GUVEXVO-335271 format. One record per residue: residue number from 1; residue in three letters; x, y, z of N, C-alpha, C in turn; chain. Coordinates in pm, 1 decimal, always signed. Atoms other than C-alpha are relative to their C-alpha. Layout:
BEGIN
 resi resn     n_px     n_py     n_pz    ca_px    ca_py    ca_pz     c_px     c_py     c_pz chain
  NUM  ala        X        Y        Z        X        Y        Z        X        Y        Z     A
...
//
This chain:
BEGIN
 resi resn     n_px     n_py     n_pz    ca_px    ca_py    ca_pz     c_px     c_py     c_pz chain
    1  unk    -89.7    -54.6   +123.0   -640.0  -1313.2  +1646.4    +26.6   +141.6    +31.3     A
    2  unk    -52.3   -146.8    -22.8   -442.2  -1000.7  +1680.0    -21.2    +73.8   -131.2     A
    3  unk    +16.5    -96.4   +119.8   -556.3   -712.3  +1463.3    +65.1   +125.3     +8.9     A
    4  unk    -58.2   -130.1     -4.6   -398.4   -384.7  +1374.8   -112.2   +106.2     +1.7     A
    5  unk   +127.8   -109.0     -9.8   -632.1    -91.0  +1476.0    +73.9   +124.3     -1.6     A
    6  unk    -44.5   -134.8     +4.6   -537.1   +248.2  +1334.1    -83.9    +85.5     +5.1     A
    7  unk    +97.9    -64.0    +18.0   -868.1   +385.0  +1382.4    +14.6   +143.6    +50.0     A
    8  unk    -39.6   -126.8    -31.3   -865.0   +773.5  +1397.6   +120.6    +64.2    -10.3     A
    9  unk   -135.8    -43.7    +21.3   -514.2   +798.9  +1320.1     +8.1    +51.0   -132.2     A
   10  unk    -35.7    -63.1   +120.4   -373.3  +1025.9  +1056.7   +139.0    -25.5    -54.9     A
   11  unk   -136.6    +40.8    +57.3   -105.7   +898.9   +816.0    +35.1    +65.5    -93.3     A
   12  unk    -51.2    -77.6   +139.4   +101.6  +1063.6   +554.9    +91.9   -101.2    -54.6     A
   13  unk    -81.3    +88.5    +69.7   +260.1   +853.0   +290.0    +67.1    +73.2   -113.8     A
   14  unk    -62.2    -70.1   +106.9   +506.2   +999.1    +53.4     +2.9   -105.6   -125.2     A
   15  unk     -1.7   +111.3   +112.3   +500.6   +838.1   -303.9   -120.6    -98.9    +24.6     A
   16  unk   +107.3    +93.6    -38.5   +162.2   +701.5   -188.1    -99.5    -34.8    -96.2     A
   17  unk    +79.9     +9.3   +106.3     +1.3   +705.7   -518.7    +10.7   -119.4    -82.5     A
   18  unk     -7.1    +91.7    +75.2   +148.6   +401.9   -678.7   +107.9   -106.8    +62.3     A
   19  unk   -100.4   +103.5    -31.0   +347.0    +74.5   -632.5     -4.2    -17.5   +159.9     A
   20  unk     +9.2    +16.2   -128.6   +454.0    +30.5   -265.5    -64.8    +85.8    +93.4     A
   21  unk    +68.3   -112.5    -56.1   +321.5   +349.7   -153.2   -133.3     -2.1    -14.8     A
   22  unk   +136.3     +9.1     +4.6    -19.9   +283.1   -275.5    -65.9    -96.1    +72.6     A
   23  unk    +30.9   +107.3    -71.3    -16.7    -52.2   -118.6     +2.8    +30.7   +159.2     A
   24  unk     +3.5    -33.0   -142.0    +71.0   +108.3   +222.3    -97.4   +100.9    +11.4     A
   25  unk   +134.9    -87.4    -26.7   -196.9   +394.9   +186.0   -117.4    -81.3    +17.7     A
   26  unk   +131.4   +108.1     -7.7   -465.5   +112.4   +116.9     +8.7    -63.3   +127.0     A
   27  unk     -2.1    +79.3   -126.9   -330.3    -90.2   +403.4    -30.2    +82.3   +141.3     A
   28  unk    +43.3    -81.5   -126.7   -334.4   +185.9   +663.7   -132.8    +50.5     +2.1     A
   29  unk   +133.5    -43.3     +7.4   -663.3   +301.8   +554.8   -117.5   -148.0    +31.0     A
   30  unk    +57.4   +120.8    -30.5   -796.0    -56.3   +585.5    -14.4    -37.7   +137.2     A
   31  unk     -5.4    +34.0   -132.7   -677.4    -72.1   +928.6    -65.9   +117.5    +89.9     A
   32  unk    +91.7    -95.0    -83.9   -874.4   +240.0  +1020.5    +49.3   +160.2    -19.4     A
   33  unk    -58.7   -117.1    +29.0   -641.1   +542.9   +925.7    -52.1    +78.5    -99.9     A
   34  unk    +19.1    -94.0   +110.7   -726.3   +847.9   +723.4   +139.5    +39.5    -46.7     A
   35  unk   -132.0     -4.0    +55.9   -457.2   +912.2   +482.9    +18.4   +130.0    -78.8     A
   36  unk    -60.5    -95.2    +86.7   -261.5  +1208.4   +316.5   +113.0    -54.6    -67.9     A
   37  unk   -105.1    +34.2   +106.1    -72.7  +1122.5    -11.6    +62.7   +118.7    -37.9     A
   38  unk    -81.9   -103.3    +42.5   +212.9  +1328.3    -87.1    +71.0    -78.8   -135.8     A
   39  unk    -58.4    +70.8   +119.7   +312.4  +1246.0   -464.3    +33.1   +103.0   -114.3     A
   40  unk     -2.0    -89.1   +115.2   +439.9  +1420.5   -761.4    -96.9     -9.5   -112.8     A
   41  unk   +104.1     -3.1   +100.2   +172.9  +1269.6   -969.5   -105.5    +97.4     +5.1     A
   42  unk   +127.8    -91.0    +10.7   -117.8  +1487.2  -1071.8   -136.2    -92.0    +63.1     A
   43  unk   +105.3    +71.2    -64.0   -435.4  +1396.7   -893.6    -93.6    -97.5    -74.2     A
   44  unk    +68.4   +107.1    +78.9   -607.2  +1227.7  -1182.1    +90.7   -121.1     -0.4     A
   45  unk   -104.4   +123.5     +6.7   -303.5   +978.4  -1192.4    -36.6    -65.3   +128.5     A
   46  unk    +16.4    +64.6   -129.4   -374.3   +917.6   -818.9   -158.2    -12.9    +29.9     A
   47  unk   +130.3    +10.3    -24.7   -732.0   +900.9   -847.0    -72.7   -171.8    +49.3     A
   48  unk    +22.3   +116.5    -27.8   -757.1   +534.0   -822.6    +27.2    -51.7   +158.5     A
   49  unk    -15.8    +39.4   -146.4   -609.0   +482.6   -472.6    -71.6    +90.1    +69.1     A
   50  unk    +96.0   -113.5    -69.4   -796.1   +816.9   -352.3   -140.5    -84.0    +17.3     A
   51  unk   +127.5    +78.7     +9.9  -1115.4   +627.2   -465.9    -14.4   -115.8    +97.2     A
   52  unk     -8.4   +139.7    -85.4  -1011.1   +297.5   -299.9    -13.4    +35.0   +148.1     A
   53  unk    -11.6    -48.1   -160.1   -943.9   +462.6    +36.7   -126.1    +59.2    +31.8     A
   54  unk   +124.3    -72.4    -34.0  -1265.5   +674.2    +31.7   -120.1   -111.0     -4.4     A
   55  unk    +97.2   +106.0     +0.2  -1466.8   +353.5    -56.7     +2.8    -98.3   +132.8     A
   56  unk    -25.0    +52.1   -130.9  -1342.0   +222.4   +278.6    -64.1    +76.9    +83.4     A
   57  unk    +60.1   -105.3   -101.5  -1522.4   +513.3   +447.3   +104.9    +75.9    +73.3     A
   58  unk   -115.8    -87.6    -67.8  -1180.9   +689.5   +531.8    +21.2   +144.8    -78.6     A
   59  unk    -12.1   -125.4    +62.7  -1093.7  +1039.7   +435.5   +162.0    -13.9    -62.7     A
   60  unk   -126.5     -9.9    +85.7   -797.7  +1083.2   +170.9    +20.7   +135.8    -51.6     A
   61  unk    -35.4   -131.6    +79.0   -612.7  +1415.3    +92.3   +117.5    -24.1    -80.7     A
   62  unk   -102.3    +22.9    +80.2   -393.5  +1438.2   -200.8    +76.9   +117.0    -26.8     A
   63  unk   -102.5   -106.4    +28.7    -97.4  +1679.8   -230.2    +92.1    -31.8    -99.0     A
   64  unk   -108.2    +19.2   +100.0   +103.3  +1710.7   -540.8   +114.8    +96.5    +41.5     A
   65  unk   -107.0    -89.0    -49.9   +451.1  +1813.0   -421.2   +126.9    -87.9    -35.1     A
   66  unk   -153.1    +75.8    +18.4   +822.0  +1731.4   -495.7    +56.9     -9.6   +160.4     A
   67  unk    -43.2     -0.4   -140.8   +949.8  +1607.1   -174.2   +136.6    +36.6    +15.7     A
   68  unk   -131.3    -51.3     +4.4  +1305.1  +1717.3   -246.5    -10.2   +152.4    +47.7     A
   69  unk    +12.8   -143.2    -50.5  +1163.6  +2084.1   -185.5    -35.4    +19.6   +126.4     A
   70  unk    +15.3    -18.9   -136.4  +1210.4  +2188.9   +173.3   -121.5    +91.4    +24.4     A
   71  unk   +100.7    -94.9    -16.3   +978.2  +2476.5   +158.6   -124.3    -77.8    -14.8     A
   72  unk   +117.4    +71.1    +30.3   +706.4  +2255.7    +26.4    -36.5   -101.7    +78.6     A
   73  unk    +38.9    +99.5    -84.9   +730.7  +1992.8   +257.2    -48.8    +62.9   +137.3     A
   74  unk    +66.8    -67.3   -120.1   +662.1  +2225.8   +547.2   -143.7    +71.6    -13.8     A
   75  unk   +143.2    -46.9    +34.8   +364.2  +2371.4   +355.5   -105.7   -122.3     -3.2     A
   76  unk    +95.9   +135.9     +7.6   +226.3  +2012.9   +307.3    -25.8    -43.1   +136.1     A
   77  unk    +23.7    +29.0   -146.0   +251.2  +1954.2   +697.7   -117.9   +100.2    +54.1     A
   78  unk    +80.2    -91.9    -43.1    +69.5  +2264.9   +772.9   -135.9    -30.2    -66.7     A
   79  unk   +127.5    +23.0    +47.3   -213.8  +2193.1   +515.2    -65.4   -131.3    +58.7     A
   80  unk    +63.3   +105.9    -66.7   -255.1  +1848.5   +647.4    -60.4    +20.6   +155.6     A
   81  unk    +50.2    -30.3   -131.8   -274.4  +1970.7  +1002.7   -137.5   +111.1    -16.5     A
   82  unk   +107.2    -68.4     -8.3   -541.7  +2227.3   +890.2   -115.6    -84.3    -26.3     A
   83  unk   +108.2    +76.3    +57.1   -744.8  +1959.8   +715.8    -42.3   -124.6   +123.4     A
   84  unk    +25.5   +108.6    -98.9   -712.5  +1692.1  +1002.7    +10.9    +30.5   +157.9     A
   85  unk     +5.6    -31.5   -136.1   -608.4  +1857.1  +1301.7   +126.6    -69.3    +80.7     A
   86  unk   -117.2    +59.2    -96.7   -318.4  +1629.1  +1408.0    +62.5    -91.0   -113.3     A
   87  unk    -82.7    +98.9    +73.4    -59.4  +1376.9  +1239.2    +34.4    -95.2   +100.9     A
   88  unk    -65.6   +109.3    -77.2    +22.8  +1036.2  +1381.4    +85.5   -103.4    -62.5     A
   89  unk    -90.5    +85.8    +80.4   +225.2   +853.1  +1116.4    +52.8    +73.8   -109.4     A
   90  unk    -64.5    -40.3   +116.8   +464.6   +934.0   +872.7    +75.1   -129.3    -76.8     A
   91  unk    -56.9   +105.6    +75.9   +563.3   +682.0   +604.3    +80.1    +75.8   -119.1     A
   92  unk    -91.8    -55.9   +127.4   +867.5   +815.3   +379.7    +22.8   -132.9    -90.7     A
   93  unk    -26.9    +88.3   +101.2   +855.8   +615.2    +72.7    +27.0    +32.7   -136.2     A
   94  unk    -42.6    -31.6   +127.3   +896.4   +801.7   -239.2   +139.0     -3.6    -18.9     A
   95  unk   -133.8    +26.4    +49.2  +1188.6   +720.0   -434.4     +7.0    -13.4   -158.2     A
   96  unk    -24.6    +40.0   +147.2  +1341.6   +703.2   -784.0   +140.0    -59.5     -3.0     A
   97  unk   -110.8    +53.3     +3.1  +1627.9   +536.2   -920.9    +62.8    +43.9   -162.5     A
   98  unk    -64.0    -41.4   +101.3  +1885.0   +646.2  -1198.5   +133.3    -61.6     +6.5     A
   99  unk   -129.1    +93.4    -28.6  +2129.2   +374.0  -1240.1    +93.5    +25.0   -114.4     A
  100  unk   -114.4     -3.0    +85.7  +2470.1   +366.7  -1393.4   +121.6    -28.3    +85.3     A
  101  unk   -125.9    +17.2    -66.6  +2824.2   +261.6  -1314.0    +70.0   +114.2    +17.5     A
  102  unk    -54.1   -114.9    -58.1  +3025.6   +506.2  -1122.8    +81.0    +74.6    -98.0     A
  103  unk    -99.6    -72.0    +88.9  +3254.0   +594.3  -1403.3    -86.4    +59.4   -129.7     A
  104  unk    +92.1    -59.5   +116.7  +2952.2   +675.5  -1628.9   -103.4   +104.3    +53.7     A
  105  unk   +107.7    -78.5    -77.8  +2726.7   +832.4  -1356.8    +11.0   +163.7    -10.2     A
  106  unk    -25.9   -152.4    +21.7  +2651.3  +1206.8  -1426.8    -37.2    +54.0   +131.4     A
  107  unk    +45.1    -71.9   -107.0  +2613.7  +1466.0  -1161.1   -145.6     +8.3    +23.1     A
  108  unk   +169.3     +0.6     +4.9  +2255.2  +1483.5  -1249.6    -66.3   -128.1    +67.8     A
  109  unk    +55.5   +126.5    -34.9  +2187.6  +1132.5  -1204.9    +28.7    -23.3   +165.9     A
  110  unk    -19.3     +4.9   -156.8  +2361.7  +1144.4   -844.0    -98.0    +77.4    +85.4     A
  111  unk    +74.0    -83.1    -68.1  +2188.5  +1455.3   -726.1   -145.0    -35.4    -20.2     A
  112  unk   +138.5    +25.4    +10.8  +1842.6  +1363.2   -831.2    -37.3   -100.9    +80.8     A
  113  unk     +9.3   +134.7   -116.2  +1852.5  +1029.6   -635.0    +34.3    +51.2   +127.3     A
  114  unk     -8.6    -50.0   -101.7  +1992.8  +1184.8   -355.1    -93.8    +95.6    +74.0     A
  115  unk   +104.4   -110.0    -66.5  +1774.4  +1479.4   -316.9   -128.0    -61.9    +21.6     A
  116  unk   +129.2    +68.1    -17.5  +1449.9  +1254.7   -350.5    +14.5    -93.4   +101.5     A
  117  unk    -20.6   +113.7    -88.1  +1555.1   +936.8   -190.7    +55.2    +22.0   +140.8     A
  118  unk    -62.1    -12.0   -145.8  +1753.3  +1082.6   +117.8    -47.9   +136.3    +54.4     A
  119  unk    +11.3   -140.2    -44.4  +1700.5  +1470.0   +140.2   -158.5     +2.3    +15.0     A
  120  unk   +148.0     +5.2    -26.1  +1323.6  +1417.1    +80.8    -46.8    -62.2   +135.2     A
  121  unk    +30.2    +81.9   -121.8  +1299.7  +1184.1   +370.5    +29.1   +106.6   +127.4     A
  122  unk    -54.5    -98.0   -108.9  +1498.9  +1449.3   +589.8   -113.0   +105.3    +13.9     A
  123  unk    +96.9   -116.3    +13.3  +1264.1  +1727.0   +461.2   -144.0    -33.3    +91.0     A
  124  unk   +105.8     +7.6    -44.6   +942.5  +1559.6   +592.4     +1.2    -54.6   +150.1     A
  125  unk    -40.5    +33.0   -129.3  +1114.0  +1412.8   +907.5     +3.2   +145.8    +77.2     A
  126  unk    -33.4   -146.0    -68.9  +1222.3  +1787.5   +985.8   -127.9    +56.8    +34.1     A
  127  unk   +142.8    -68.2    -11.6   +866.8  +1915.4   +919.9    -83.9    -54.8   +112.2     A
  128  unk    +82.3    +47.6    -85.6   +686.8  +1673.4  +1127.0    +47.8     -5.1   +148.3     A
  129  unk    -84.5     +4.5   -129.8   +931.3  +1644.6  +1429.1    -65.1    +79.8   +120.3     A
  130  unk    +68.0    -86.6    -96.0   +787.5  +1942.7  +1601.3   -136.9    -41.8    +59.0     A
  131  unk   +141.8    +36.4    -41.2   +431.7  +1820.0  +1584.3    +11.4   -120.8    +82.4     A
  132  unk     -3.6   +129.0    -87.5   +530.9  +1479.8  +1728.4    +54.3    +37.3   +140.2     A
  133  unk    -43.1    -42.8   -133.1   +726.7  +1647.8  +2010.1    -91.2    +64.5    +66.5     A
  134  unk    +97.2    -68.6    -82.6   +455.6  +1855.1  +2109.0   -112.8    -67.8    +38.4     A
  135  unk   +127.1    +75.6    -23.9   +183.7  +1597.9  +2098.4    +63.5   -144.4    +81.8     A
  136  unk    -50.5    +94.6    -82.5   +422.7  +1359.3  +2269.5    -21.6   -149.3    -63.3     A
  137  unk    +33.2   +111.3    +74.2   +353.2  +1088.1  +2001.3    +46.6    +18.8   -148.5     A
  138  unk     +9.7    +18.7   +157.3   +422.4   +963.4  +1655.7    +78.2   -128.2    -35.6     A
  139  unk    -59.6   +126.7    +62.1   +538.7   +677.6  +1432.8    +43.4    +36.3   -152.4     A
  140  unk    -69.6    -30.0   +124.6   +792.8   +723.8  +1145.5    +63.5   -121.4    -70.1     A
  141  unk    -56.6   +142.4    +91.1   +858.6   +441.3   +891.9    +68.9    +71.2   -111.2     A
  142  unk    -60.8    -31.5   +133.8  +1115.2   +486.2   +637.9    +45.1   -100.6   -105.5     A
  143  unk    -21.7    +93.7    +78.1  +1136.7   +271.4   +347.0   +146.6    +29.9    -70.9     A
  144  unk   -138.2    +26.7    +52.8  +1519.3   +170.4   +267.1     -1.8   -103.7   -107.4     A
  145  unk     -5.0   +134.8    +69.3  +1636.0   -134.2    +88.8   +118.6    -66.5    +33.4     A
  146  unk   -116.1    +83.2    -39.1  +1873.9   -416.4   +117.4   +107.4    +37.2    -62.4     A
  147  unk    -89.7    -55.2    +66.5  +2069.0   -234.5   -134.6    +84.3   +100.3    +80.7     A
  148  unk    -69.3    -90.7    -85.6  +2149.0    +28.8   +124.1    +84.1    -81.8    +95.3     A
  149  unk    -63.3    +89.7   -107.1  +2303.7   -260.3   +349.4   +115.3    -81.1    -69.1     A
  150  unk   -103.4   +108.1    +60.1  +2499.1   -455.1    +85.0    +82.3    +65.3   -150.8     A
  151  unk    -40.1    -39.1   +118.1  +2545.0   -234.2   -204.2    -47.2    -72.2   -134.1     A
  152  unk    +63.1    +66.3   +104.4  +2436.7   -301.6   -557.2    +73.7    +69.0   -137.5     A
  153  unk    -71.5    -37.9   +111.8  +2641.5   -289.3   -879.9    -82.6   +102.5    -95.7     A
  154  unk    +61.6   -117.2    +89.7  +2541.0    +32.2  -1104.8   -113.1    +80.9    +89.7     A
  155  unk    +75.5    -88.9    -79.1  +2367.0   +188.5   -814.9    +61.4    +76.0   +124.6     A
  156  unk    -64.1    -77.4    -95.0  +2605.1   +390.4   -631.1    -87.2   +106.8    +69.7     A
  157  unk    +94.3   -113.5    -43.2  +2342.1   +678.9   -590.7   -104.3    -50.5    +92.0     A
  158  unk   +101.2    +57.3    -53.0  +2056.8   +464.5   -496.3    +37.6    -64.6   +133.9     A
  159  unk    -34.9    +61.0   -134.9  +2246.4   +247.4   -242.1    +37.8   +105.9    +97.6     A
  160  unk    -43.3   -110.4    -87.1  +2416.6   +569.8   -105.6   -120.7    +48.9    +79.0     A
  161  unk   +124.6    -71.8    -77.8  +2079.9   +712.3    -27.2    -71.4    -92.9    +68.6     A
  162  unk    +77.9    +98.5    -95.0  +1921.3   +405.1   +115.3    +80.2    -32.5   +120.6     A
  163  unk    -86.8     +7.8   -109.8  +2223.1   +357.3   +338.7    -19.3   +124.6    +64.5     A
  164  unk    +39.9   -102.1    -73.4  +2165.5   +692.1   +445.8   -105.4    +23.4    +89.9     A
  165  unk   +149.6     +3.5    -96.2  +1806.7   +642.9   +554.4    +29.7    -89.0   +105.8     A
  166  unk    -21.8    +77.5   -117.2  +1942.0   +367.9   +782.1    +69.7    +75.9   +116.6     A
  167  unk    -57.3    -84.8   -108.4  +2174.5   +612.4   +953.5    -87.3   +115.5    +50.6     A
  168  unk   +107.8   -100.8    -40.3  +1885.9   +869.2   +957.3    -89.8    -51.3    +93.5     A
  169  unk    +83.8    +62.6    -68.9  +1653.9   +638.4  +1092.3    +38.4    -35.2   +152.7     A
  170  unk    -55.4    +38.8   -124.2  +1872.5   +523.9  +1376.4    +18.7   +133.3    +91.7     A
  171  unk     +2.7   -128.3    -71.4  +1957.6   +887.2  +1465.8   -117.8    +65.0    +43.1     A
  172  unk   +117.7    -54.4    -60.1  +1608.5  +1013.8  +1474.6    -57.5    -74.4   +118.0     A
  173  unk    +58.6    +97.9   -100.7  +1502.6   +710.2  +1683.1    +67.6    +47.8   +127.9     A
  174  unk    -78.1    -49.7   -102.5  +1761.7   +847.9  +1923.9    -54.3   +150.9    +60.8     A
  175  unk    +38.3   -139.7    -22.7  +1660.1  +1212.4  +1922.5   -160.3     +9.4    +32.7     A
  176  unk   +159.6    -15.1    -40.0  +1273.1  +1162.7  +1938.2    -40.8   -112.9   +100.5     A
  177  unk    +56.2   +135.1    -72.3  +1271.0   +833.5  +2154.1    -76.6    +67.0   +132.5     A
  178  unk    +56.0    -55.7   -107.3  +1200.2  +1046.2  +2464.7   -120.9    +56.2    -10.3     A
  179  unk   +138.1    -52.8    +19.4   +891.9  +1204.8  +2314.2    -94.3   -106.6    -56.0     A
  180  unk    +74.6   +113.4    +27.3   +730.9   +855.7  +2249.3    -17.4    -11.4   -129.1     A
  181  unk    -13.4     +0.2   +144.9   +825.9   +858.0  +1880.2    +70.0   -116.8    -47.7     A
  182  unk    -78.1   +106.8    +78.0   +902.0   +535.1  +1716.1    +43.9    +34.1   -146.8     A
  183  unk    -71.6    -21.6   +126.2  +1138.6   +553.7  +1418.1    +52.8   -130.5    -46.6     A
  184  unk    -56.4   +135.4    +19.8  +1199.3   +230.4  +1226.0     -4.6     +4.8   -180.6     A
  185  unk    -18.6    -12.6   +142.9  +1294.0   +154.2   +856.3    -19.2   -161.0    -53.2     A
  186  unk     -9.7   +124.6    +74.5  +1198.6   -128.0   +628.1    +97.5    -23.7   -119.2     A
  187  unk    -98.3    +25.3   +119.5  +1445.9   -264.0   +378.7    -50.7   -131.8    -87.9     A
  188  unk    +38.7    +83.0    +86.7  +1274.2   -435.5    +91.5   +112.4    -52.3    -77.5     A
  189  unk    -61.8    +49.2   +128.6  +1424.2   -666.9   -172.5    -52.1    +20.2   -111.5     A
  190  unk    +61.0     -8.0   +128.1  +1311.5   -729.1   -505.6   -157.1    +10.9    +23.1     A
  191  unk   +152.0     +8.9     +3.3   +932.0   -632.3   -523.9    -54.4    +37.3   -113.0     A
  192  unk    +48.9     -5.4   +129.2   +710.6   -660.5   -801.7   -102.3   +150.5    -11.6     A
  193  unk    +62.5   -134.8    +24.6   +615.2   -306.9   -900.1    +33.0    +42.8   -150.2     A
  194  unk     -3.3    -54.5   +136.9   +608.4   -114.4  -1221.4   +157.4    +22.6    -35.0     A
  195  unk   -159.0    -24.9    +15.2   +985.5    -28.2  -1190.1    +61.8   -136.0    -18.2     A
  196  unk    -71.7   +133.4    +10.7  +1061.1   -400.6  -1164.3    -68.3    -49.9   -119.6     A
  197  unk    +47.3    +64.8   +126.1   +838.4   -489.4  -1448.0    +72.3    +60.0   -129.6     A
  198  unk    -71.6    -67.1   +130.6  +1023.9   -251.4  -1683.7   +147.4    -26.0     +1.7     A
  199  unk   -132.0    +34.0     -5.0  +1355.7   -401.5  -1591.7    +19.1   -123.5    -83.6     A
  200  unk    -28.2   +115.4   +105.7  +1526.3   -651.0  -1834.4    -23.8   -129.7    +70.5     A
  201  unk    +47.3   +126.9    -49.8  +1419.4  -1009.3  -1781.8   +125.5    -61.4    +73.8     A
  202  unk   -126.8    +47.6    -64.3  +1785.7  -1096.8  -1691.7     +8.8    +62.2   +139.0     A
  203  unk     +2.1    -48.0   -107.3  +1753.4   -873.5  -1423.3    -62.8    -57.3   +117.1     A
  204  unk    +86.1    +55.5    -75.9  +1456.0  -1020.7  -1276.0    +43.1   -152.6    +41.1     A
  205  unk    -33.9   +142.3     -2.7  +1589.3  -1378.5  -1332.9   +118.3    -21.7   +121.0     A
  206  unk   -107.9    +29.4    -66.1  +1926.5  -1319.8  -1153.8    -35.1    +58.0   +164.5     A
  207  unk    +35.8    -35.2   -147.5  +1756.1  -1148.9   -843.2    -79.1   -128.6    +51.2     A
  208  unk    +66.2   +113.1    -78.4  +1512.0  -1440.5   -796.9    +99.7   -102.2    +33.1     A
  209  unk    -94.8    +89.3    -29.8  +1815.1  -1666.2   -796.0    +70.5    +36.2   +143.1     A
  210  unk    -51.1    -42.3   -145.6  +1924.7  -1477.4   -474.2   -111.4    -14.0   +106.0     A
  211  unk   +113.8     -6.8   -109.8  +1588.5  -1503.8   -295.0    -27.4   -153.1    +37.3     A
  212  unk     +5.9   +140.6    -34.4  +1569.6  -1809.7    -79.7   -123.8    -63.0    -14.0     A
  213  unk   +130.2    +73.3    +28.9  +1193.4  -1863.1   -103.0    -38.0     -2.5   -136.2     A
  214  unk    +12.9    +36.6   +154.6  +1219.3  -1828.8   -483.1    -99.6    +87.2    -59.3     A
  215  unk    +88.9    -71.8    +91.3   +980.6  -1562.7   -582.7    +24.3   +172.1    +44.2     A
  216  unk    +14.9   -163.8    -23.8   +947.7  -1167.7   -599.8    -97.0    +24.7    +86.8     A
  217  unk    +88.8    -57.0    -99.3   +781.5   -998.9   -313.5   -109.5    +78.3    -67.3     A
  218  unk   +127.3    -88.9    +33.7   +454.0   -820.0   -324.2    +16.8   +132.4    +63.1     A
  219  unk     +1.2   -134.0    -69.0   +399.9   -450.0   -244.5   -103.7    -44.1   +137.4     A
  220  unk    +67.5    +21.1   -120.7   +124.9   -576.0    +19.2    +97.7    -45.9   +108.3     A
  221  unk    -92.9    +55.9    -82.8   +410.0   -769.5   +196.4    +64.3   +103.3    +77.1     A
  222  unk    -78.5   -107.7    -32.6   +597.4   -444.8   +258.8   -132.0    +70.7    +92.1     A
  223  unk   +103.4    -73.1    -56.1   +257.7   -269.7   +348.5    -56.0    -56.8   +127.0     A
  224  unk    +36.0    +83.8   -127.5   +175.3   -535.6   +620.6   +103.7    +53.2   +120.7     A
  225  unk   -122.9    -27.0   -103.5   +504.0   -447.5   +796.8    -15.6   +154.7    +36.9     A
  226  unk    +29.7   -145.2    -19.7   +436.2    -67.2   +758.7   -121.0    +10.1   +110.1     A
  227  unk   +118.7    -21.8    -96.3   +100.7   -117.8   +933.8    +24.4    -37.3   +130.7     A
  228  unk    -33.1    +36.1   -124.1   +244.7   -305.5  +1209.3    +84.3   +104.2    +82.7     A
  229  unk    -98.4   -106.4    -72.1   +527.3    -40.7  +1274.7    -92.2   +114.6    +42.3     A
  230  unk    +93.6   -113.2    -32.2   +240.4   +215.1  +1265.5   -109.2    -17.0    +99.8     A
  231  unk   +111.8    +40.8   -112.3    +31.5    +39.5  +1532.0    +65.2     -0.9   +145.5     A
  232  unk    -52.2    +23.5   -154.9    +62.7     +7.6  +1925.3    +62.9   -123.2    +15.2     A
  233  unk    -59.6   +117.3     -8.3   +167.9   -334.9  +1860.3   +164.8    +11.6     +4.3     A
  234  unk   -165.6    -13.4    +16.7   +533.4   -206.1  +1773.3    +53.1    +99.5   +110.9     A
  235  unk    -28.6   -121.0    -87.6   +533.1    +50.8  +2068.3   +137.6     -7.4    +65.3     A
  236  unk   -131.0     -0.1    -57.7   +857.6    -98.9  +2219.1   +112.2    -41.9   -116.3     A
  237  unk    -79.3    +24.7    +84.4  +1026.7   -118.9  +1879.5    +57.3   +139.0    -64.6     A
  238  unk    -57.3   -131.6    +56.5  +1261.8   +176.9  +1751.9   +139.9    -30.8    -27.0     A
  239  unk   -123.3    +18.4    +53.5  +1567.1   +223.9  +1560.5    +40.6   -139.8    -86.3     A
  240  unk    -34.1   +117.6    +81.5  +1539.4   -102.9  +1378.9    -27.1     -1.3   -153.6     A
  241  unk    +20.6    +14.1   +159.0  +1569.4   -190.4   +999.9    -19.2   -149.4    -14.9     A
  242  unk    +70.9   +147.0    +31.1  +1343.2   -486.5   +909.7    +18.7    -25.7   -146.1     A
  243  unk     -6.7    +35.4   +163.6  +1432.1   -656.7   +582.8   -130.0    -83.6    -26.7     A
  244  unk   +114.3    +71.0    +44.6  +1140.9   -786.8   +399.3    +38.5    -35.5   -148.7     A
  245  unk    -62.8    +34.1   +128.4  +1301.7   -960.8   +119.5    +37.0   -143.7    -53.7     A
  246  unk    +13.5   +129.6    +56.5  +1240.8  -1341.2    +96.6   +128.2    -67.7    +30.7     A
  247  unk   -133.5    +53.9    -37.5  +1600.0  -1409.3   +235.0   +101.8    +44.7   -123.2     A
  248  unk    -86.8    -39.0   +116.5  +1750.1  -1223.1    -81.1   +149.7    +50.5    +72.5     A
  249  unk   -113.6    -67.8    -74.1  +2011.5  -1041.5   +167.3   +108.6   -106.5    +38.4     A
  250  unk    -79.7    +95.0    -85.0  +2143.4  -1361.2   +324.9    +66.3    -96.1   -139.4     A
//
């Protein structure tokens, strides 16, 4: 049986305190990594995932930060380096949605989603790239969406940001490849998170009709792929966009 071994690795997960991010944080820790969580939530809101990771015998550092803040991203990387001495894995996961048809979408709705869902990814890649170049190793996993590949009614801002992540992933894979850095993206379909639970039932029903295997995905199913991409098992994979959607895209 092939197992994923991330022993002694240091992983950063943005938006790692809840939903898909928390599942990824836990899975990486379960595979042996120590985890730094970057999230806008306060530490008390993140205490559950922090405790869960520490119960596994791993270290967990929590930093409350707005990922759209360029300066804060640099400061977060420096803080993590000061506590762990290195960084091996960056998972860009944090994101929001503020839906609306284009003729009603406000500038604020557009800017908020682009600043967090796309600029936030740039901020952390930009901050960690010199570290990965210097140590000649690194893993970057970006969470995109199938809606960045196909578009989605009422989600011009979200789909544009997620499409931008795909272009960003492929470009950074080319730029950092010679430094032994793998850069890949995961494109989830409909996943059972709090965001989805708060959606109208009609939205859930219509989405399930699109899914070939007939059910909504689970956060753990995204986390499993993130762990694989974080490991040596994926050392010859870079610049790829892996759909985890139960066939929803097709």
